[in-house]
C-alpha positions as CSV (number, residue, x, y, z in Angstrom):
1,M,76.9,185.5,33.6
2,S,77.5,187.7,30.6
3,S,75.3,189.9,28.4
4,M,72.4,187.8,27.2
5,G,72.3,185.9,30.5
6,A,72.1,189.2,32.3
7,F,69.4,190.4,30.0
8,L,67.3,187.2,30.6
9,L,67.9,187.5,34.3
10,S,66.6,191.1,34.3
11,A,63.4,189.8,32.6
12,G,62.6,187.6,35.5
13,T,60.0,188.3,38.1
14,K,60.9,191.1,40.5
15,G,62.0,189.6,43.8
16,K,62.9,186.3,42.2
17,R,66.1,187.3,40.4
18,Y,68.8,185.2,42.1
19,S,72.6,184.8,41.7
20,L,75.2,183.0,43.8
21,Q,77.2,185.0,46.3
22,N,80.4,185.1,44.2
23,S,78.8,185.5,40.8
24,R,79.1,188.6,38.5
25,I,76.5,189.9,36.2
26,M,78.0,191.8,33.3
27,I,76.8,193.4,30.1
28,H,79.4,194.3,27.6
29,Q,79.4,196.6,24.5
30,P,78.6,194.9,21.2
31,L,81.6,194.3,18.9
32,S,81.6,194.3,15.1
33,G,84.0,194.3,12.2
34,A,83.1,196.4,9.1
35,Q,84.0,195.8,5.5
36,G,82.7,196.7,2.1
37,G,81.8,200.1,0.6
38,Q,81.2,203.3,2.5
39,T,77.4,202.8,2.7
40,D,77.9,199.2,3.9
41,I,80.4,200.2,6.5
42,G,78.0,203.0,7.7
43,I,75.2,200.4,8.1
44,Q,77.5,197.9,9.8
45,V,78.8,200.5,12.3
46,Q,75.3,201.7,13.1
47,A,73.6,198.3,13.6
48,P,75.3,197.3,16.9
49,F,74.5,200.7,18.4
50,S,70.8,200.4,17.4
51,F,70.7,196.8,18.8
52,F,72.4,197.9,22.0
53,H,70.0,200.8,22.4
54,L,67.0,198.4,21.8
55,I,68.2,195.9,24.4
56,F,69.0,198.8,26.8
57,C,65.5,200.2,26.5
58,I,63.9,196.8,27.0
59,N,66.1,196.3,30.1
60,I,64.9,199.6,31.5
61,L,61.3,198.3,31.3
62,F,62.3,195.0,33.0
63,V,64.1,196.6,36.0
64,S,61.8,199.7,36.3
65,N,64.7,202.2,36.3
66,S,65.1,205.4,34.5
67,L,67.5,205.8,31.6
68,Y,69.6,208.2,33.7
69,T,69.9,205.6,36.5
70,M,70.9,202.9,34.1
71,I,73.7,205.0,32.5
72,I,75.2,206.0,35.8
């Protein structure tokens, strides 16, 4: 299960989040390609980080962990 699947799994009811014995739950960094003028590139570079931060913060709410615990 990768990224969005892991995010949806974390949104499940606590105690009812299941996976099979040999499965892996992974969240990867967002990827993007930038093109255009300097301003456009700045926006395109910042957008994935903003989105990743939003998903990260929502995930913290779902799993009831602190930001420090999630980073480590």
